N, C-alpha and C positions, 0 to 999 in steps of 0.2 A: 424908639421914641416917635419916630416919624412914620410908623405903620398906622394905617387907619384902625380906629379903635375896635371895629368890629372883627378885625383880623389880629388884634393886638396880642402881645405876650406881657405877662406879668412875672418877673423873675424874683423868686424868694431868696434873699441872701444880698451880701454887699457886692458882688461882682462875679462874673463867670469863673475867672481864674481861681477864685477861692471857694467857689460853690461846690459843696458835697452832697451826695444824695442820689436818688434814682429819679431821673426826669421821666414823666410819662406824658404821652402826647397831649398838649393842651387843647382844649375846646375853644372856639371863638368866644372872647370875652371870659374866658376861664383862666385859672391860674395853674402854673407849673407846680405839680404835686411832688413834695418831697418826703422820701421815707429815710428816717434816720438809722434804720436796721442795716442798711448797705451803704458803703462809701466807693466812689469810684473817682479816678483821677480826672483832671480837667480836660484831658485829651478825649476821654470817653464821653464826658458831658457835652464837649463842643461838637464831638461827632454826632451825638443823639440829638442834639439841638438843631444842627444842619438838617439831618434827616426828618427831624419832626417838622421844622420850619418849611421846607420845600414840600414836604407831603402834604402839609395843611394847605398850602397854596394850590397844589395841584387838585386837591379835593374840593376847592371852592366852587361856588356855582358860575364863576366867571371863567369862560373858555380860554384855555392856554392857546397862545398864538406861536406858531413855529414858522421861522423865516427859513426860505431856500438856503442851503448851504454856500451857494454862490454869492449871496449878497451879505451875509453876516457870520462870523465865527462863533458867535454865542447866541444860543436860540432858547429865548423865553420872553415872556411879556414884560413890559416896564416894571410891573408891580414885583416881579421877582427880586430886582435890584433892591426894592424898599426891604423885602424881607431878608436878604442877605446882609443889609447894613446892620441888622441886630447882632452879627457876629463881629463887627470891628473891634470891639473891645477885647476880644479873646485871642487877637493875632499875637503870635510869638516871633519877632523878627530873628531869624538865624542866619548871621552874615555868611558863613561858609555854606555853599550848596551841598557839598560833600558830607556834611553833618546833618543833613535832612533825611535821615533814614525813616520809614515807616513801619510800624509794628503790626505783627499779625492781627492784634486786637483792633488796630485802627483800620487795617484793611477789611477785616469783618464787618466794621461799621459802614464802609463804603458799599460793601455787598448787600448788607441789610437795606441800606437806602435803595439800591437798584431793584431788589426784591419788591418793595413796597411801591415803587413808583414807575417801573419800566412800562407798564401797559398804558401810561399816561403819556409816553414819549413816542414821537412818530420818527420813523426811519427817514432820513433825509438825504442818504446817499443813493444818488442816481445810478451808479455804475458807469459803465463806458457803453459806446455805441456797439462794441463787439460783444460786450458781456453786461447787458443792462441788469439792474437790481430788481428782481421779481417783487421784493418786499418794500420798495420804495413808496412812502406815504401811508405804510401801514403801522400800527402800534408794534412796539418791540416786545420780544419775550426776555424775561429776566436772565434766563440761563444763556441766552445767546447774546447778551449785551457785551460788546467789546470795549476796549479802553478808548478808541475813537469816539464811540457813542457816549461812554461815560464822561469823557473830556467835554463833548458838546453840551449835555444836558445837565450835567451836574458839577464836575470840577471847575469848569471855568466860571459858569454863573455864581458859584459860591465865593469864588476868589476874585471876582471882578472889582468889587467895591474896594477891597483892600490892596489890590494889585500884588498879590503874595502867592507863594506856592501853597498847595494843599497842605502839606506837612506843617507849615507854619500856622496854619488855621486850627490844627488839632493837637499839636504838641505843646508842651509847657516849658521846653528848653530844647537845647541841642540833643539830637539822637544820632550819635555816632554809629555807623551801620557795622553790623557783624558780617553780612553777607551782600554781594552786589548781585542784582538780578539782570540777566540779558535775557530779552524775551521781544515778541512781535506784539505790537498793539492790537493786532486784528484777532487776537486769541480771546474767547469769552472771559471776562472778569472772574466768573465762577470757577473756571478751570485753573486759572492763575491762583487764586486763592486756595484752592484745593491742594495744588503743588507746593505752595508755600508752607501750609499746615502739616503736610506729609514731611517735608524737609526739616521743619522745626522740630517735629517729633523724633525723627531719626537723629538729629543733631542735638537733642535735648535741649533746646532752646526755650526760653519763656515766651508767653505771648507778648511780652513787651520788648523782646530783643528786635532791634531794627533791621530791616532790609533796605537797601538803596535801589529805589524804582524811579527812573527818570520822570515819569508822568507826574509823579506826586512831589518829587525834590525840586524839579526846576520850576522856576516862575514862568508860567506859560504867558505872562504878559510882558516879559522881558527876556525873551530867549537869546537876544543877541548878547547880552552881557554874561548869560549862563553857559553859553557853548562857545568856547574859544575857536578861532580859525585853525589852530594847531590841535588836532585830535588828542595829542599826547598831553596837552595842558588842560583839557576840558573837564568839567565837573565829573564826567564818566570816569576819566582815567584817575583823578584824586579820589574819587570813592572807592575805586578798586584797590588803590594803595593803602586805604584805611581798613579795608575789610579783610576778614579771615580768607576768603575765597569768592569765587563767582559761581553762581547757580544759573545754568542755562535752562530755561522753561521752553520745552519744545511743544509747539501746538500741534493739533491731530494731523494737520497736513504737512507738518515739517517746513513751513515757510519761513520759520526763523533762520533756517540755513541760508536763505537767499538774501538777507537783510545785511547790508555792508557794516552798520554799526554793531550789530550782533557779532558778525565776525571779527571785528576789531577788539571788541570786549573780550572774545574768547582768546584771540591771539595774544592779548595783552597778560592774560591770565596764564596760559599754559605754555606759552613760548618765553615770555619776558619775564614773567613773575614766578620764578622757580620755587618761591617759598608760600606760594598761594594754592589753595586746595580749588578743585574743580569739580563740581556736582552737576548731574543732568536729571532734569524732572520732566515727567509728562503725566498726562491722565489716561489711564487705560480705557480703551474704547468700549468695552463691555460693562466694566464695573463702575466707570467713573471715578475710580479711586485713584490718588496719586502714586506713581512708581518713580523712585529715584535711584540712579546709579551714583554711588558715593565714591569720593576720592580716599580710598581706604576704608577700614572698617568704621562704622559709625558708632557713636556713644550708646545709642539705643541697642545695637547689635551686641555690644560687650554686656550690657545691662541684661538683655535677654539670656545671654549665654552664661550669665552669673560669673563674669571673669575668665571663663574658659576661651582662650584665644581661637583655637582650632574651631570650636563650635560657633564662635562669633563670625568666622570667615564663611562657615557653611550657611549661617543665617543670612548673611550678605549676598551669597551667591543664590540662594533660593528666591529672596525677594526680587533680586535684579533680573532673574529669568523671566519674570512678568513684563519687563520693557518689551513694547510691541516690535517685533521683528521688522515691520515694513518701515518703522521709523529709522531703525538701526541701517536698513538698505539705503535709505535716503541720506543718512549721516555719511555713509562710505563713499557717497558721490559729491560731497561738498568741495566747491572750489571757490576760494576767497576771491578770487580775481573776477569771478562771475557774478558776485553778489550785486544787488541793486540798492538804491537809496531814493528817498523821497526827493532829496536835492542832489542833483549831479555833481555839485561842488563837494559835497560831503564825501563822496565816493572817491573823488579824484585825490582829495587830501588824505583820506585814510589809506587808499593804496599806496599813494607816495611815502607816507609815514612808515608803513610795513615794509616797503621796498628800500626804505632808507634813501630816498631820492634827495638831490641837494636843493630842490624847491618843492614846496607843497603844491603849488598851483601849476606845475608843469604837466604835460600829458604822461600819465604813469605808464610803466612798462606793461607790455602785454602780458609778459610772463617773467619770472625771475625766481632764483632760489629761494628768496624770503617768503614768496607766495607758498611755494611748494612745502617749505618747512612748517607752515601753519597748518596746510591741508594734511599734510603727513602725520603731523601730532595729533590732531582731532580725529583722523581716520583710526589712528592707533588706540586712541581712548575707548572708542566705540567697539573696534574689534576685540579688545581685551575684555570688555564687559559682556559681548555677545558670544565669545568663544565656547563657553559651555553649552548654552542653549543651542548654538549651531551645531556643536558636536553630537548632542543628543538627537538632533533632528537631521543628522547626516548631511548638513548644508556647509560644512567647513570649506570645501573646495569650491563648490558654487558661488560662494560669497567672495571667494579669493582671500580669505583671511590670512593665510600663510604669507602671501606676497605683500599683504598690506601691513601686516606686523613687521616683516623683516625690514621694510624701507620706512618705517613710522619714526624712527628716531627716538622712541620713548625710552627712558631710563629706568622705569619701575615696571615690574610685572608682579601682579597680585591676583591669584586665582584660587578657587577651591573646586576640588574634584571630588569631595568627600561623598561616598555612596554612588558615585557616577559610574554606571555599569558600561557606559561607551568608552570610558577610558581604559583601553587596554594596551598592550605592548606595541602594536602597531600604531594607534593614534597618539601614544606617548612620544614615538619618533617624529611624527607629523608636528605635534605641539613643539617639542624641543627644537625642530628645525625652523620654528617661526620667529626665533628671537633674534632682535638686531645687537650688534655688538655694542658695548659701552653701557650695559646695564649697570645700576648702582644698587638697586633694591629689588630683591626677588622674595615673594611670599607665596608659597605653594602647599596646598593641603590635600593629600591623598589618603585621608582617613577612610577606612573600611574598604580598601581597594583589593582587588584580586591580582594585580600584577605581581609576577614572581621576581622580576629583576628590573632595578631602575638603572641599569648601565647607561642607557641612553641620555637619562637626566644627568648622570655624572659627567659625561662627555660634553653636554651642552654647557654645563656649569664650569667645567675645567677651563674653557677659553675665554671666560668672562673675567678677565684679570683685574678690571677695575671695580669689581663688586665690592660694596661697603658692608652691606647688611644682608644676611640670608636667613630665611625661615623655612624649615621643611618639616612636614609632619605626615607620619604614616601610621597613625594610631589605628590598631585593630586591622592592620593588613596581615591576615593570618597565614597567606601562603609566602610571605617574604622570609627567606631563610638566610640570605647572605647579602650583605650591602657593601661588599668589598669595593666593586667598581664605582658605585656612587660616592663613597667618601674618598676614594682615590682622586675623583675630580675635584672634590671640595678641597682637597690638600693643596691644590694648585693656587688657591686665592690668597695670595700673601698679603693682600691689602685689607682683608676682611677685618671688621672690627666689632661686629655683633653677629653671632651665629647662634641659632635655635635648632634644635634637633629633636625630634619627638618619634620614638619607637614604642610607645606606651601599648602594652598588650598585644604585642607581636609574638605570640606564643612559640612560634617555630623559628624565631630568629636565632641563629647560632653565632654567627660572626657579624658583628656591628663594625665593619672595617677591619683592616689589619692593624696589628701593633705599630705605632708611630706614624700612621697614615697622616696625621694632622700636625704634625711637628713644625711644619712651615707656616702655621698660622700665628706667628709671633706677634702680630699687632692686634690680637683680640683684646677687647676691651671688656665685653659681656659674653659669657658662654653659657647656654642653658641647654642640658641634655636629660631627657628622660628615657630610661629603659625600664620603667616599672612593669612588672607582671610579664617581662621576657623571660620566662622560667627556663629556656633552653639555652640562654645567652652564656658562651664560654669565653669568646674573645671581644674585646672592646678597643676601638681605635684610640680612646684616651690613654690606653696603657702605652707607655713611652712617648706620649705626645704632650701630656699635661704639664710635664716639668719645662717645656719650651715656652709656656704661655705666662712668662713671668709678669707681664703688664696687666693682667686682669684685675678689674675693679669690682666686678660682679661675677660670681660663680654659683649656678644652681645645678645639682646633680641628683638624679632620682634613680636608685637602683633597688627599689623595694620589690621584693619578691624575686630578685635574681638567685635563685638558689643553687644554679650551677656555676655561677662565677665565683671561683674560690679565693682569688687573690686581689685584695683592694690596697696593695701596697702603693699604687700610684697615687693614693690620698695624700701620701707624704709630701707629694710636690707642692702642695698648698702652703707648705712652710716657707718656700722660696718666693711666694708672690707678695712682695713688699708694698704693693699698691692696693691689695685686696680690701675693699670696704664692706662688701656684703657677701656672706657666705650661706647657702642653703643646701643641706645634704639630708636626704631621705634614703634610709636603709631598712624600711619597715619589713616586717615578716621573714627576717633572716634567723633561722633557728640557731645558728652559731654565733650570732652578733658580730658578724664579720664586718670590718670597717670602723667599729666604734673606737677602738684603742688607736688606730692609725689617725682617725679623725681628730679626736681631742688632743693629741700630742702635737699635731701639726698647727694648731690655731695658737698655741702658746707664743707670747711674746710678739703677736702682730701688732705694729704701732699704730695703724689706722683702722684696723677692724672694728666696725661699729654694729653691724647687724648679724646676728647668727641665729639660724634655725636649724636645729638637729632632730631628726625624727629616727627613733629606733624602737618603735612599737613591736610587740611579739618578738622580741629577741631573748630567747631563753638564758643566754649565757651572761647577761648583764646582772651582776649582784648588787654593786655599789656604783657611785659616780664619783668617787674621790678623785680620780685622775682628772676628769672633767673640772671639778672644783679648783684644782691646782693649776690648770690652764686659765680658768676665768680670772684668777687672781693677778695674772700677768697682762690683762688686756686694758690698757688706759683709756681707750677710746670707746669701749663698749657702751651702746646706747639701747639697743633692742635685742632681748635674748627670747628665744622660744625653745622649748624642749618638750618632746613627746616620748615618754617611756610606758605608754599605756599598754596594758595586757603582758608586761614583762613578768612572767610568772615567779621568777626566782630573785626579784629585784628586793632588797631588804632596806636599804638606806640611800636618802638622797641628801644626806647631811653635807656632802661636798659642795653642792650648789648653795645651801644656805649659809654655810661659813664664809663663802666668797662673796656674799652681798655686800658686806660692810666695806670692801676695798673698791667698790665700782661706783666711783663719785659721778659718772655721767649717765648712769643707768636711767632710762626713762620709761621703758615697757619691760615687763617680766611676765612670762607665761610658762608654767609647768604643768605638765598633764601626766598624772600617774594612775589614770582610771584602771580599776581592776588589777592592782598588783597585789596578790592576795598575801604575800609575806612581808610586805612593807610595814616596817613598825618604827624605824628611825627617820625623822624628817630634819633633824638638825641638832643644835645645841641650844641650852638654855639662853645663852648670850644672843640678844637680838640686835639687829642692825638699824641704824638710823638712815633711812633711804630719802634724802632730801630732794633728788631729781626725779624720782619715780612718778609718772603720771598714770600708768595703767598697770594693774596688778592682778593676775588670775593664776588661782592655784586650784587644780582638779584632782581629788583624792578620793573619788566616788569608788564604792565597792572595794575598798581596801579594808578587808575584814578584820586583819591583825592590828589595825591601827588604833592606839589607845587616845591619841590627842595630837594636835598639831602645833603644840606651843613652840617647838624647836624651829619651825619654819616661819614662825611669826617675825614681825618687824616691831621695833620699838615706835617708830614713827615715819610717816611718809605724808608730810604736810602739803605737798603739791599734787597729791593723787586726784584724779578726776573720775576715774572708774576702778571699782574693786569687785572682784568676783572670787567667792569661795565656795566650792562644790564638795560636800561631804556626803552626798546622798549614799544611803546604805552602809555607812560607817557605824555599826551597830555598837561599837564600844566607846564612841567619842561622846563625851558629856559636856564639853564646854568648848566655846570659841573665844575664849578670852584673849588668844593670840591676835585675833583681828580686831577685837574691841579696842585694846589700847591704842593700835595704828589709827582706827577710825577717829579716836578722840583728838588726834592731832591733824586730822584733815581740816583745809579751810575751804576748798572750792569742789569738793566730791559732787558730782551730778549723777553718777550710776552707781548702784549698788545692787549686787546678786548674791543672796545667801540661799544656798540649796542645802537644806539640813533634813530632808526627808529620811526617815527611818533611822534617825540617831536616837541617842539617850539624852538629848538636850532637855533640860527641865524649864529653862527661863530664858527669855530673849530680852529681859528687862535691861541688863547691863548694856547690851549691844544698842538697844533703843537709845538709852541715855547718852551714849557716845555720839549719836547722830543729831543731837539738839544743835539747832542753828546752821545745819548744812543746807546748800542750795540743791537739794535732791530733784532731778527731773524724771529719773526713771528708778523705781524700787520694785525688786523682785524678792519675795521671802517665802520659801517653801518649807513647810514643818509637817507635811502629811505623814501620817504614821508615827509621830513622835509620842510614844505612849506615856512618857514621863513629863510632857510639856503641861505646865499649869498656868503659866503667866505670859499674856500677851497684851494686857491693857496698857503698859507704858508705851508700846510702840502705837497703839491706837490713839492715845492722847496727843501724840507728836505729828500724825499724819497730815493734819490740816495745815501745819506750819511749813510744809514743803511746797515749793512751786512745781508740784508734779505733772508731768504729761503722761506718763505711763506707769501703771500700778498693776503688780501681779502678786497675788497671795493665795497660798494653798494650805489649808489646815485640816483637809479631811482625814478622818481616822484618827486625829489626836484627842482621843476620848476623855483625857484627864483634865482637859481645860476647864477651869472653874470661873474665868473672868472674860468670856466670849462677849458678853454684852458691852463691856467696855471698848473692846476692839470694834465691834459693830457700831457703837456710838461715833468713834472717831471716823470710821468710814463714811458714816452719814454726813459728818461735817465736811469732809473732803469733797463729797459729791455736790455740795451746794456752791463750791467755789469754782472759780476758773483756775487753770486751763486744761485740766486733765482730759485727755481725748481717748485713751484706751486703758480698759480695766479687764481683769480676769480674776475672779474670786471663786474659790472652791471650798465648800464646807461639808462636803458629802459626809454623811453619817454622824453630823452634829445637829443639835437641837437649836434652830434659829427661830426667834420669836415670830409668830405668824404676822404681827403687825409691822415688822421691820421692812421698810421699803428703800431702795436705792436708785435703780435705774431710772425710775420715773422723775426724780429730781435732777438728773444728769442730761442737761439739755445739749451740751456739746458732745455727747459720747458717740465715738464712731464704732467701737467694737465693744460688745457687752457679752460677756460669757459667765453666767453665774450658775452655780449648782448648789 
């Protein structure tokens, strides 16, 4: 209101905090333009207003006045205050400094303002007599603007009138941090934002997820009340306590390692905050892209690996190999006691806090064990992350990594040597000799390795008696024939509670340890072992060992393709595991069906067993599953059942499973796969079960050519089901799906339905469509391609517009008997005009579609369109 009219702003709306729309830069005497098509939160609006207002001033015909840094902390002309006063109404007072995180979205707003205005800012830093600043008095370049300069030219000017932190200017409420940022202010803001963006992507955080950054969180006009005299009680420490972990952002010169506050933040995280994560980020000097060393495998690694843990570790190792080696070398020389601070008093108090001195203001010790503990821990983190890169460069010894790791005091080791040609027997011994005693977690991946014996690894593991969690992967190590020495070492770890061992596709492995080698692992809670495709396996350490692991709560075993292992009698030990809650057994591709009888007998009468997954595909000796049904009827806690009998050529009946359904009152998920069982005829009895608790139901009977119908496997009702899938593709004698129609009519909250009826004798889907009336379907897939007897689809078409669909997939190609296709097309057209469908796939190949029928052009929100 007090800005001169020619520089004035007119705001459309009742106030900034409730203002929505897109702000475009206002012209002098013009109004702020609002677009109703997009909506942004108030923080974005205020950020854009700050940027636009300041930009408008700097573009004016009045020359900006800059004051020497020695005479004033805030450099702008008096009129800047007037412009900044337009923001006063948008300030959100956040009482707790530690709750003033700043989001990536808001940081990008700061960077955008720097891009637009940096050339109008003058570098006011003179430098020192020994090192004068050659750019003093010159315009700044936006990519080089650091936080000191951003504070001088932007952050302090826009917060002066309100005397608040920058976060309070752009937030609409408390922003509790997910991560704490430790960094040096002298780093370019553009590099900082790049590191945050890369980190957020890896941790799969949203743009709105807050990071705590001191410059934006602290009120720069009242730092005395923000920063306590005791570093342990400062806003920094309280923010670390709230966060998931600390992200150290390393500038290109690694100066961050010489700053005492950064050292204290790291020490607080990695030494005293045992439950906190610690990640390290920098910008690659060549590509300018962010590179992050993550504490463990990141969410994005898992996502890229599609849940394959071994691959996720390999992805992590590959991306971290890009971390600049010169920065690693600098990190390995960190000395917390030699770090500097802008204020000597800060350094004194921080060092005394780390050293646990009696007084924060006394002269801190020159050296002490607490300093070295911090130094060793940080050295160990960098040495671990750099080990593979150094190994492949032949620099392990020159960097002194073995000695650094041995004295580091770290309690976790996680590395991937997947496909690493430099990892041979000799280097394996060097690597195993690096470990400090006292490890609690070890995760190592030797996928696709050429090492013949891992005896050195077994010896190194055998002395880590405090180890709690161990994960070893040797997938595809084709020269590995005997792991006796390795598993002998593992057998010493009596306190181990989680053990994962993967020998998948080790085709020459004959002995996976000696019988009874793991019998001392009596405290195991979770055991995962995969020997899939180990076609030469004859001896397994689980034999005469599994019976001693009575305390297991989760057991996952995969012996698929182990055609040389004749005796699965040790499966019977499962019967004695009274605490077992989750069981996953895979014995696919066993021509004799070995292990099936032993497995289903051992699960009977388990009091707390709730999750069962059994896979016995391609097992020729399985004729029926009656024995499985008998065991299922004795499981009072069963909630999730998954069975795979696909490609069992002689399977004739699965009635045993169907008959047990009525007794399983807690069952929530059921999945049965009998794909390509050519002799399967009997799926159950006419008596159908009422499954009150089932939420997900999946039945796959595709290519079962002898199957006449599936009524026997149907259910009378499943009122709480949210997802139903029935796959009958290629069942050429099936003429009806009434079994599922009755169940669908009882559903109340069904959101996903998948009906795959391609190449069946279905003549009408009208009854099924009628059962869907009123359901909140969000995803619908109906495939009736090649159904030569199908004549009626119009009932489904008339209902489509009533569903709140997000995804729709329909296939009717080749169903040449259809006579009411126009009715279905009319329904599809009605759906296309409504919200909120985003994906659609339609196939009418070989059918006559009217030439004037249009769909996609009326579908404004369509992301994927595939029409034939």
